[in-house]
N, C-alpha and C positions, 0 to 999 in steps of 0.2 A: 887288828883285824876288823874291829868294829868301824874304824874310820874308813877303811878300804871299802866296806860294804855301803856305808853312808855315802861316800863319794861316788860309788858306782850307781847307787840309787838316784842321786841328784843328776848324774850324767844321763841316765836312762830317761828321766823326766824331761830334761831339755831336748834330748833326741826325739822323744815322742811328740813334743810340741812342734819341732821342726818338721816332722813328717806330716802332721795334721795341717800346718800352715802351707806346706808345699802342695798338698793335694787340693787345697781350696784356693790356690793363687789365681790371679787373673792371667789371661793369655793374650799378649799383644803379638801380632803377626804369627799366630799359631795357625797351622794349616790342617792338622789332624789331631783329634782327640782319640786316644786308644780305647778299645773296647773295655767297658767297665770303669773307666777313669772318671774322676770328678775334677771340675775346674770352676773358677769364678767367671766373671765377664770375659767374653771373647771379642777381640778387635782384630780383624785380619785385613791386611792390605791386598790380599788375593782371595782365593777360594777357601772354604772351610768345610771339613767333613768330621762329623762325630760318629765314631763307630758304635756298633750295637751295645746297648745297656750302659751307655755313658751318661753323665749328668753335667749340665751347665747350670751352676747356681748363680744365675744372673742373665744378662742379655747376650745375644750374638749379633755382631755387626761385621759384614764382610763386603768388600768391594766387588768381588766376583761371586760365583755360585755357592750356595750352601746346601749340603746334603746331610741329613740326620738319618742314622741307621735305625733299625728296629729297636723299640723300647727305650729310646733316648728321651730324657726329660730335660726341658729348658724352663727355668722358673721366670724368665723375663720375655721381652720381645725378641723377634728375629727380624733383622733388616739386611737385605742383600741387594747388591747392585746388578744382579743377574737372576738366573733361575733358582728356584728353591724346591727341594724334594725332601719329603719326610717319609721315613720307613713305617712299616706296620707297627701299630701301638705306640707311636711317638706322641709325646705330650708336651705342648707348649702352653704355659700358663698365660702368656701375654698375647700380643697381636703379631701378625706377620705382614711384612711389606717386602714385595719382590718386584724388581724392575721388569723381569721376564716371567715366564710361566711358573706355576706352582702346581705340583702334583703331590697329593698326600696319600700315604699308605692306608691300608685297611685298619679300622679301629683307632685311628689317630684322633687327637683332640687339640683344637686351638681354642684357648680360653678368651680370646679377644676378637678384634676385627681382622679381616684379611683384605689386603690391598695388593692387586696384581696388575702389572703392566701388559700382560698378554692373557693366555688362557688359564683357567683354573679347573683342575680335575680332582675331585675328592674320591678317596678310596671307599670301599664298602664299609658301611656302618661307622664312618667317621663323623665327627661332630665339630661344628664351629659355633661357639656361643654368641658371637657378635655378628656384625654385618659383613657382607662380602661385596667388595667393589672391584670389578674386573673390567679391563679395557677390551678383552676378547670374549671368548665363549666360556660358558660355565657348564661342566659336566658333573652331575652328582651320581656317585656310585650307589649301588644297591643298599637301601636302608640308611643312607647317610642323612644327616640332619643339619640344617642351618637354622639356628634359633632366631637370628635376626633377619634382616632383609637382604635381598640379593639384587645387585645392579650389574647388568652386562652391557658393556659399551657397544656391542654389536647386536644386542637383543636376542642372543641365542642362549637358552638354558635347556639342557637336556637332563631329564630326570630318570634315574635308574628305578627299578621296582622298589616301592615303599619309601622312596626318598621324599623328604619334606623340607619346606622352608617356611620361615615366619611370614614373609611377604616378598613380593617382587616389585621392584621399582624401575 
């Protein structure tokens, strides 16, 4: 009986390691990360969507659009070949690079630079700690903050009430 329990214990240990490694695996050609799920780096040959409260422990790279739901956390950079949308309270520790428009949700945070091939719209009380480089227009939501500089390719920067930027170039 003791050997049976010891064997069962060893099997449970290996099973738990398999579950932990599966939850932190990298996603190649993944299109959707389920709500509350955790994954490593994401490489998608199409679009990518992370549902609410999910976590990417690494970077996100997608050929098409990227959409992050509310309360999604990304510990690396986000690079998309199309538009990028982040939900309310989404947090990206790295930089964001989007070939098309970028719209951020309220209370969202980008820990690096933002480079956008079209227009950039920040949600209310959102924060970008780096510089913002936009080919189109920049619209800052109420109380949003850009700690670095802002560069608009068309020279249009619209400030919501109490929105601030480090400098305009």
